[in-house]
C-alpha atoms as one frame of an Amber mdcrd trajectory, in Angstrom:
protein
  67.979  14.321 109.495  68.208  12.502 106.722  64.051  12.483 106.601  63.820
  15.701 107.344  66.244  17.411 104.646  64.558  15.106 101.649  64.102  17.652
  98.626  65.233  20.412 100.665  68.612  22.091  99.617  71.270  22.998 102.217
  72.652  26.358 101.988  75.793  26.999 104.627  74.978  30.520 106.282  78.576
  31.814 105.043  77.410  30.960 101.091  73.889  32.334 101.945  74.909  36.411
 100.162  76.150  35.022  97.290  73.040  32.684  96.989  70.652  35.260  97.281
  72.335  37.687  94.544  72.729  34.778  92.263  69.261  32.357  92.468  65.687
  32.820  93.290  65.495  31.105  96.761  61.834  31.803  96.823  61.647  29.143
  94.297  63.421  26.434  95.907  63.214  25.242  99.621  65.944  25.425 101.188
  67.454  25.356 104.888  70.588  26.296 106.613  72.360  26.397 109.850  73.912
  28.596 112.283  75.669  29.240 116.221  74.801  32.327 117.856  78.052  33.510
 118.504  77.061  36.809 119.567  73.774  38.395 121.238  73.139  41.757 121.649
  71.231  43.066 125.122  67.798  43.501 124.302  66.924  46.866 123.230  63.735
  48.742 122.947  62.607  50.043 119.556  60.786  53.369 118.951  57.462  52.263
 119.684  58.939  50.945 122.788  58.761  47.104 122.180  61.913  44.913 122.978
  63.881  43.381 120.458  67.068  41.096 120.189  69.815  40.675 117.989  71.523
  37.529 117.493  74.998  36.741 114.904  74.701  33.889 113.095  77.434  31.914
 111.919  78.261  28.821 110.350  81.769  28.280 112.023  83.003  27.375 108.153
  83.682  31.500 107.502  84.279  33.929 110.706  84.173  36.914 108.887  80.485
  36.027 107.382  77.860  36.149 109.846  73.931  36.746 109.516  72.177  39.539
 111.845  68.989  38.139 112.790  66.495  39.938 114.807  63.692  38.791 116.836
  60.631  40.852 117.395  57.589  40.005 119.017  56.445  36.795 120.267  59.684
  35.181 118.512  61.626  37.342 120.512  59.322  36.711 123.671  60.658  33.050
 123.524  63.670  33.047 122.257  65.704  36.052 123.809  67.414  34.265 127.286
  68.501  31.120 124.339  72.343  30.626 125.222  75.169  32.087 122.943  76.530
  29.239 121.145  73.095  27.384 120.401  72.872  25.275 116.810
């Protein structure tokens, strides 16, 4: 993990909203980790394509969740991922 994180900045998911407002994250090599705390049943968009929504949390602040929308190949590959997965 030390090798993978070399020269990268860890931003906790619960800090993401603040960091987006105060820093230019496009100029930083950063990573975050999240746990799938809730999955919405896959839904169909107006164009007929199916997508998934996951609610992610870093388990530090349970009120600060991030919604992740999965479309296309990402949805097809990952929609069965279990709740509780990091």
